[in-house]
C-alpha positions as CSV (number, residue, x, y, z in Angstrom):
1,M,16.9,-84.6,102.1
2,Y,15.0,-82.6,99.8
3,Y,17.8,-83.2,96.8
4,Y,17.1,-86.6,97.8
5,S,13.5,-86.9,97.8
6,K,13.5,-84.9,94.6
7,T,16.2,-87.4,93.0
8,K,14.1,-90.5,94.0
9,L,11.0,-89.2,92.3
10,L,12.7,-87.9,88.8
11,R,14.4,-91.6,88.9
12,Y,10.7,-93.0,89.4
13,V,9.3,-90.6,86.7
14,L,12.0,-91.8,84.1
15,S,11.6,-95.5,85.2
16,V,7.6,-95.2,84.6
17,S,8.3,-93.4,81.4
18,L,10.6,-96.2,80.1
19,M,7.5,-98.7,81.0
20,V,5.1,-96.6,79.1
21,F,6.9,-97.1,75.8
22,S,7.8,-100.6,76.2
23,T,4.3,-101.4,77.3
24,I,2.2,-103.6,75.0
25,T,-1.3,-104.9,76.5
26,F,-4.0,-102.6,77.7
27,G,-4.1,-103.6,81.4
28,Q,-0.1,-102.8,81.7
29,T,-0.8,-99.3,80.2
30,Q,-3.7,-98.6,82.4
31,S,-1.1,-99.0,85.3
32,V,1.5,-96.9,83.9
33,V,-1.2,-94.2,83.3
34,D,-2.2,-95.1,87.0
35,S,1.3,-94.4,88.0
36,L,1.7,-91.3,86.1
37,N,-1.3,-89.7,87.4
38,S,0.1,-91.0,91.0
39,V,3.5,-88.9,90.4
40,R,1.7,-86.0,88.8
41,S,-0.7,-85.5,92.0
42,Q,2.6,-85.7,94.1
43,L,4.3,-82.9,92.2
44,I,1.1,-80.9,92.3
45,S,1.0,-81.3,96.0
46,N,4.7,-80.6,96.4
47,G,4.0,-77.4,94.0
48,Q,6.6,-78.5,91.6
49,P,6.5,-78.4,87.6
50,T,4.3,-81.1,85.9
51,S,5.3,-81.0,82.2
52,E,7.3,-83.9,81.9
53,V,4.6,-86.3,83.3
54,D,1.9,-84.3,81.5
55,M,4.0,-84.9,78.3
56,L,4.6,-88.8,79.1
57,L,0.6,-88.9,79.9
58,H,-0.1,-87.3,76.3
59,Q,2.2,-89.8,74.2
60,S,0.3,-92.5,75.7
61,G,-3.0,-91.3,74.6
62,N,-4.2,-89.7,78.0
63,N,-4.3,-85.8,77.8
64,P,-3.6,-84.8,81.2
65,S,-6.1,-81.9,82.8
66,C,-4.7,-78.5,82.8
67,I,-3.6,-77.1,86.2
68,V,-5.5,-73.3,86.1
69,H,-4.7,-70.2,88.1
70,Q,-7.9,-67.9,88.0
71,L,-6.6,-64.3,88.5
72,D,-10.1,-63.0,88.6
73,N,-13.5,-63.4,87.3
74,F,-12.3,-62.7,83.6
75,T,-8.5,-63.8,83.5
76,F,-6.8,-67.5,84.2
77,T,-3.4,-68.7,83.5
78,F,-1.7,-72.2,82.9
79,V,1.7,-73.6,82.0
80,S,1.6,-75.5,78.8
81,Y,3.2,-78.8,79.0
82,R,3.6,-78.9,74.8
83,P,5.5,-75.9,73.2
84,L,3.5,-73.1,72.5
85,G,5.6,-71.8,69.7
86,D,6.3,-68.7,68.7
87,S,4.4,-64.9,68.0
88,Q,3.0,-66.0,64.8
89,R,1.6,-68.9,66.8
90,E,0.4,-66.7,69.4
91,E,-1.1,-64.4,66.4
92,R,-2.9,-67.6,65.0
93,V,-4.2,-68.7,68.2
94,N,-5.8,-65.2,69.0
95,L,-7.4,-65.0,65.8
96,R,-8.5,-68.7,65.6
97,L,-10.3,-68.7,68.9
98,K,-11.5,-64.9,69.0
99,S,-13.5,-65.7,65.7
100,H,-14.7,-69.1,67.2
101,Y,-15.6,-67.4,70.7
102,S,-17.1,-64.6,70.8
103,Y,-16.2,-64.4,74.7
104,V,-12.6,-64.0,74.1
105,N,-10.7,-60.8,74.5
106,V,-7.0,-61.9,74.1
107,I,-4.7,-64.6,74.9
108,D,-1.1,-64.0,75.9
109,F,1.9,-66.2,75.9
110,S,4.4,-65.5,77.9
111,D,7.9,-64.2,76.7
112,D,9.7,-67.7,77.2
113,F,6.4,-69.3,75.2
114,T,5.6,-71.6,78.3
115,S,2.4,-70.1,79.5
116,V,-0.9,-68.7,78.7
117,R,-3.1,-66.1,80.1
118,I,-6.6,-65.9,79.0
119,N,-9.0,-62.7,79.2
120,C,-12.4,-62.9,78.1
121,N,-15.3,-60.4,78.3
122,E,-17.7,-63.0,80.2
123,Q,-17.4,-64.0,83.5
124,L,-15.8,-67.4,83.5
125,T,-17.6,-70.8,83.8
126,P,-16.3,-74.3,83.8
127,A,-17.7,-74.5,80.5
128,I,-15.6,-71.6,79.3
129,I,-12.5,-72.9,80.9
130,N,-13.1,-76.5,79.8
131,E,-13.5,-75.5,76.0
132,L,-10.6,-73.1,76.2
133,V,-8.0,-75.4,77.6
134,S,-9.0,-78.3,75.3
135,H,-7.5,-76.4,72.5
136,F,-4.4,-76.5,74.3
137,G,-4.4,-80.7,74.1
138,Y,-5.9,-80.9,77.8
139,N,-8.8,-83.2,79.5
140,G,-10.4,-80.9,81.5
141,Y,-8.8,-79.0,84.2
142,E,-8.2,-78.0,88.0
143,I,-8.0,-74.5,89.5
144,H,-5.0,-74.3,92.0
């Protein structure tokens, strides 16, 4: 049963992605974005990764919201839908964001460069989280 529903969902995502690339008018594009957001919500509620749908939303000009896991009052993590790069990019991101935001302690990429952990020296606020995730191509965030 699980395999069938997962296969059906993946088929739906692929069908929707084909529509994204073939649409021309605004009305059609908006309905595709709504469909992608609906699929994304279903994936989130099932605890499944949303990276593929997030990339389709990004490609359609509608950056997704970031799914944030707040570890404590100063640290949060999220999985990026876009490639994060390598250790050199991690170092550049740390230097750039630490110089721009005095409240950032460290930004760590996972070993496989798919997720990010951000630690701050100030208590996290919605504005702080929003500013930081926007640098990774997100439009807002949701805490899960």
